Each structure stands twice: as C-alpha cells, then as structure tokens.
C-alpha positions as YAML, in Angstrom:
chain: A
units: angstrom
residues:
- id: 1
  name: MET
  ca: [-22.60, 46.42, -14.06]
- id: 2
  name: GLU
  ca: [-19.32, 46.70, -12.19]
- id: 3
  name: LYS
  ca: [-16.51, 48.12, -14.29]
- id: 4
  name: MET
  ca: [-13.32, 46.10, -14.00]
- id: 5
  name: GLU
  ca: [-9.91, 47.54, -14.75]
- id: 6
  name: LYS
  ca: [-7.61, 45.10, -16.55]
- id: 7
  name: MET
  ca: [-4.03, 45.00, -15.37]
- id: 8
  name: ASN
  ca: [-0.87, 42.95, -15.86]
- id: 9
  name: PHE
  ca: [0.85, 40.61, -13.41]
- id: 10
  name: ASP
  ca: [3.52, 43.14, -12.42]
- id: 11
  name: ASP
  ca: [0.85, 45.71, -11.51]
- id: 12
  name: PHE
  ca: [-0.96, 43.02, -9.51]
- id: 13
  name: THR
  ca: [2.14, 42.16, -7.47]
- id: 14
  name: LEU
  ca: [2.77, 45.80, -6.52]
- id: 15
  name: ALA
  ca: [-0.11, 45.53, -4.03]
- id: 16
  name: LEU
  ca: [1.50, 42.55, -2.26]
- id: 17
  name: SER
  ca: [3.98, 42.24, 0.60]
- id: 18
  name: ILE
  ca: [7.49, 41.07, -0.31]
- id: 19
  name: ASN
  ca: [6.76, 37.51, 0.95]
- id: 20
  name: ASP
  ca: [3.50, 37.39, -0.99]
- id: 21
  name: GLN
  ca: [5.23, 38.73, -4.12]
- id: 22
  name: THR
  ca: [7.73, 35.87, -4.02]
- id: 23
  name: PHE
  ca: [4.96, 33.31, -3.59]
- id: 24
  name: ALA
  ca: [2.81, 34.92, -6.32]
- id: 25
  name: ARG
  ca: [5.70, 34.96, -8.82]
- id: 26
  name: ASP
  ca: [6.49, 31.30, -8.15]
- id: 27
  name: LEU
  ca: [2.83, 30.30, -8.48]
- id: 28
  name: HIS
  ca: [2.37, 32.47, -11.60]
- id: 29
  name: SER
  ca: [5.36, 30.83, -13.32]
- id: 30
  name: TYR
  ca: [4.13, 27.37, -12.37]
- id: 31
  name: MET
  ca: [0.60, 28.02, -13.68]
- id: 32
  name: LEU
  ca: [1.82, 29.40, -17.01]
- id: 33
  name: ALA
  ca: [4.29, 26.53, -17.46]
- id: 34
  name: ASN
  ca: [1.46, 24.06, -16.91]
- id: 35
  name: GLY
  ca: [-0.97, 25.24, -19.55]
- id: 36
  name: CYS
  ca: [-2.91, 28.01, -17.82]
- id: 37
  name: LYS
  ca: [-3.82, 31.46, -19.10]
- id: 38
  name: ALA
  ca: [-3.78, 34.32, -16.60]
- id: 39
  name: THR
  ca: [-5.86, 37.48, -16.39]
- id: 40
  name: PHE
  ca: [-5.68, 40.23, -13.78]
- id: 41
  name: GLU
  ca: [-8.16, 42.95, -12.89]
- id: 42
  name: GLU
  ca: [-9.12, 45.41, -10.23]
- id: 43
  name: LYS
  ca: [-12.41, 44.68, -8.48]
- id: 44
  name: LYS
  ca: [-14.28, 46.78, -5.92]
- id: 45
  name: THR
  ca: [-12.75, 45.16, -2.84]
- id: 46
  name: SER
  ca: [-9.59, 43.51, -4.14]
- id: 47
  name: LEU
  ca: [-7.30, 42.74, -7.03]
- id: 48
  name: LEU
  ca: [-8.14, 39.47, -8.75]
- id: 49
  name: GLY
  ca: [-5.93, 37.13, -10.71]
- id: 50
  name: SER
  ca: [-7.56, 34.23, -12.49]
- id: 51
  name: TYR
  ca: [-5.85, 31.20, -14.03]
- id: 52
  name: LYS
  ca: [-7.82, 29.16, -16.53]
- id: 53
  name: HIS
  ca: [-6.83, 25.75, -17.80]
- id: 54
  name: THR
  ca: [-6.42, 26.16, -21.55]
- id: 55
  name: LYS
  ca: [-7.72, 22.66, -22.38]
- id: 56
  name: THR
  ca: [-10.88, 22.73, -20.26]
- id: 57
  name: LYS
  ca: [-11.36, 26.55, -20.30]
- id: 58
  name: LYS
  ca: [-12.26, 26.27, -16.59]
- id: 59
  name: THR
  ca: [-10.72, 28.29, -13.78]
- id: 60
  name: VAL
  ca: [-8.19, 26.36, -11.70]
- id: 61
  name: ILE
  ca: [-7.37, 29.08, -9.17]
- id: 62
  name: ASN
  ca: [-8.04, 32.70, -8.34]
- id: 63
  name: VAL
  ca: [-5.58, 34.84, -6.41]
- id: 64
  name: LEU
  ca: [-6.99, 37.78, -4.49]
- id: 65
  name: ALA
  ca: [-4.92, 40.65, -3.13]
- id: 66
  name: LYS
  ca: [-6.82, 42.00, -0.13]
- id: 67
  name: LYS
  ca: [-5.88, 44.36, 2.68]
- id: 68
  name: HIS
  ca: [-5.19, 41.48, 5.07]
- id: 69
  name: GLY
  ca: [-3.04, 39.55, 2.58]
- id: 70
  name: LEU
  ca: [-2.98, 37.27, -0.44]
- id: 71
  name: LEU
  ca: [-5.68, 34.63, -0.76]
- id: 72
  name: VAL
  ca: [-5.66, 31.67, -3.14]
- id: 73
  name: ARG
  ca: [-8.99, 30.11, -4.11]
- id: 74
  name: ILE
  ca: [-8.52, 26.63, -5.55]
- id: 75
  name: TYR
  ca: [-11.28, 25.03, -7.60]
- id: 76
  name: GLY
  ca: [-10.51, 21.47, -6.52]
- id: 77
  name: GLU
  ca: [-12.86, 19.68, -8.88]
- id: 78
  name: ASN
  ca: [-10.63, 16.60, -8.86]
- id: 79
  name: PHE
  ca: [-9.97, 16.44, -5.11]
- id: 80
  name: GLY
  ca: [-11.19, 12.83, -5.10]
- id: 81
  name: LYS
  ca: [-8.02, 11.85, -6.97]
- id: 82
  name: TYR
  ca: [-5.84, 13.23, -4.17]
- id: 83
  name: SER
  ca: [-8.14, 13.11, -1.14]
- id: 84
  name: ASP
  ca: [-5.37, 11.66, 1.08]
- id: 85
  name: PHE
  ca: [-3.55, 15.00, 0.66]
- id: 86
  name: LEU
  ca: [-6.45, 16.81, 2.37]
- id: 87
  name: ASN
  ca: [-5.63, 14.92, 5.57]
- id: 88
  name: THR
  ca: [-2.16, 16.53, 5.59]
- id: 89
  name: LEU
  ca: [-3.45, 20.14, 5.63]
- id: 90
  name: PRO
  ca: [-2.39, 22.23, 8.64]
- id: 91
  name: THR
  ca: [-4.99, 23.20, 11.24]
- id: 92
  name: GLU
  ca: [-5.30, 26.79, 9.96]
- id: 93
  name: MET
  ca: [-6.28, 25.56, 6.49]
- id: 94
  name: VAL
  ca: [-8.80, 23.03, 7.84]
- id: 95
  name: GLU
  ca: [-10.30, 25.82, 9.99]
- id: 96
  name: SER
  ca: [-10.59, 27.96, 6.86]
- id: 97
  name: ILE
  ca: [-12.50, 25.14, 5.12]
- id: 98
  name: ASN
  ca: [-14.71, 24.73, 8.18]
- id: 99
  name: LYS
  ca: [-15.61, 28.45, 8.15]
- id: 100
  name: ALA
  ca: [-16.47, 28.39, 4.43]
- id: 101
  name: GLY
  ca: [-20.14, 28.41, 3.48]
- id: 102
  name: ASP
  ca: [-22.01, 25.15, 3.26]
- id: 103
  name: CYS
  ca: [-23.17, 24.03, -0.18]
- id: 104
  name: GLY
  ca: [-26.85, 24.94, -0.47]
- id: 105
  name: ARG
  ca: [-27.54, 22.13, -2.93]
- id: 106
  name: LEU
  ca: [-25.82, 19.42, -0.89]
- id: 107
  name: VAL
  ca: [-27.09, 20.52, 2.52]
- id: 108
  name: ASN
  ca: [-30.58, 21.93, 1.84]
- id: 109
  name: ASN
  ca: [-31.24, 21.04, -1.82]
- id: 110
  name: THR
  ca: [-31.40, 24.76, -2.59]
- id: 111
  name: CYS
  ca: [-29.21, 26.63, -5.08]
- id: 112
  name: GLY
  ca: [-29.12, 25.83, -8.79]
- id: 113
  name: PRO
  ca: [-29.36, 22.27, -10.10]
- id: 114
  name: LYS
  ca: [-26.07, 22.69, -11.97]
- id: 115
  name: CYS
  ca: [-24.27, 23.98, -8.88]
- id: 116
  name: THR
  ca: [-21.88, 21.41, -7.54]
- id: 117
  name: GLY
  ca: [-20.39, 21.69, -4.10]
- id: 118
  name: TYR
  ca: [-17.68, 19.58, -2.56]
- id: 119
  name: ASP
  ca: [-18.48, 16.63, -0.28]
- id: 120
  name: PHE
  ca: [-15.38, 15.23, 1.43]
- id: 121
  name: THR
  ca: [-13.86, 14.10, 4.71]
- id: 122
  name: ILE
  ca: [-10.78, 15.33, 6.59]
- id: 123
  name: ASP
  ca: [-9.74, 13.36, 9.67]
- id: 124
  name: ASN
  ca: [-13.16, 11.67, 9.84]
- id: 125
  name: LYS
  ca: [-15.04, 15.00, 9.74]
- id: 126
  name: ARG
  ca: [-17.43, 15.42, 6.83]
- id: 127
  name: PHE
  ca: [-17.56, 18.71, 4.93]
- id: 128
  name: GLN
  ca: [-20.22, 19.75, 2.38]
- id: 129
  name: LYS
  ca: [-18.99, 23.12, 1.16]
- id: 130
  name: CYS
  ca: [-19.71, 25.60, -1.61]
- id: 131
  name: ARG
  ca: [-17.18, 25.33, -4.42]
- id: 132
  name: TYR
  ca: [-16.72, 29.10, -4.57]
- id: 133
  name: ASN
  ca: [-15.04, 29.52, -1.19]
- id: 134
  name: CYS
  ca: [-14.35, 26.04, 0.16]
- id: 135
  name: PHE
  ca: [-10.66, 25.94, -0.71]
- id: 136
  name: GLU
  ca: [-9.83, 29.63, -0.21]
- id: 137
  name: PHE
  ca: [-6.68, 30.07, 1.84]
- id: 138
  name: LEU
  ca: [-4.66, 32.97, 3.19]
- id: 139
  name: VAL
  ca: [-1.02, 32.68, 2.13]
- id: 140
  name: THR
  ca: [1.14, 32.39, 5.26]
- id: 141
  name: ASN
  ca: [4.54, 30.88, 6.05]
- id: 142
  name: ASP
  ca: [2.69, 27.76, 7.24]
- id: 143
  name: SER
  ca: [0.20, 27.46, 4.38]
- id: 144
  name: ASN
  ca: [2.16, 28.46, 1.27]
- id: 145
  name: LEU
  ca: [3.78, 25.08, 0.63]
- id: 146
  name: PHE
  ca: [0.45, 23.27, 1.14]
- id: 147
  name: ILE
  ca: [-1.33, 25.72, -1.21]
- id: 148
  name: LYS
  ca: [1.29, 25.14, -3.91]
- id: 149
  name: THR
  ca: [1.07, 21.35, -3.46]
- id: 150
  name: PHE
  ca: [-2.75, 21.51, -3.58]
- id: 151
  name: VAL
  ca: [-2.57, 23.45, -6.87]
- id: 152
  name: GLU
  ca: [-0.03, 20.96, -8.26]
- id: 153
  name: HIS
  ca: [-2.34, 18.03, -7.40]
- id: 154
  name: GLU
  ca: [-5.31, 19.73, -9.09]
- id: 155
  name: LEU
  ca: [-3.38, 20.63, -12.24]
- id: 156
  name: THR
  ca: [-1.90, 17.14, -12.50]
- id: 157
  name: ALA
  ca: [-5.41, 15.65, -12.23]
- id: 158
  name: ARG
  ca: [-6.73, 18.04, -14.91]
- id: 159
  name: ASN
  ca: [-3.84, 17.26, -17.24]
- id: 160
  name: ASP
  ca: [-4.35, 13.46, -17.00]
...
C-alpha cells in the first residue's frame, strides 16, 4: 500500500507558483468558511488537498499540485441545479471536460453498479463522463474565476 505523508496547508502551498498560491489561499479560506474539512498529503506524483463537506462527509473538491500547475477536481454531484452555468465555461475548460474519460457505466454499462458518472449537455453537446476526472481543471488566469464560481455553486447546492 502506498504510504502517504500528511502535511499542512502551508507546506502544500510551498510547491505552488505565486499566482497559484493566491488562488489556493482564497479557495482554502472559502472552503473552510463554508463547512468543509481539509486534509493535505504527499502522493507519488503530486501533492493532494482534499476538502470534505462536514454534513455529508463527501469530498467536494480535490486540489492537486503537479509539475505543470495546480489542478482543481470538482465533484459536481449537484450540477443539475446549476446546469446553465456549465454553458458559460470558457473553451479551455470545455476542452478539458471533453478530454476526460467517458463513464464506463453510462457508455458501456461496465464499471461498478454504484459508480455514477455525469450525463450533461454544454452548448448542445452531450457528455457522459467519469465523475473522477470530468470536472478537473488547470488553474489559469482564464479559468480561476470559473473554477471558484463552480465550487460556490456546488457548495451552495450541498448546503441547501
């Protein structure tokens, strides 16, 4: 079994660029203020931050510090409540969704029966994607505001 090294948020941010540090601090503060518990650890290929909703005990987002930058993986279980927002995503984020793996259960009826992928439409294009990498976005100057807004929509839906 892979040994994971626990770390704190400050240690996590040391691996980030200055721009990514600012974004990560803002997101971290927002998540904690909205009822999430954070954990940070070192994995084989990246540093991982995980934010769990304290009421549901389910992960809302993961943040991954990789060599090419900071990634945010959003578990958008309630995307149906804010599906109009998906149509506002910039091209680079839609391309990221398009490149994500298809959901084996939705597309081929493979994968576990409890596995639930995401089935949605953006600009009349249907996506059936795996929940584990569907909404995983690289933080850039163009995407950071959309990522934050996406997270806000998901947390608001979970808190309702």
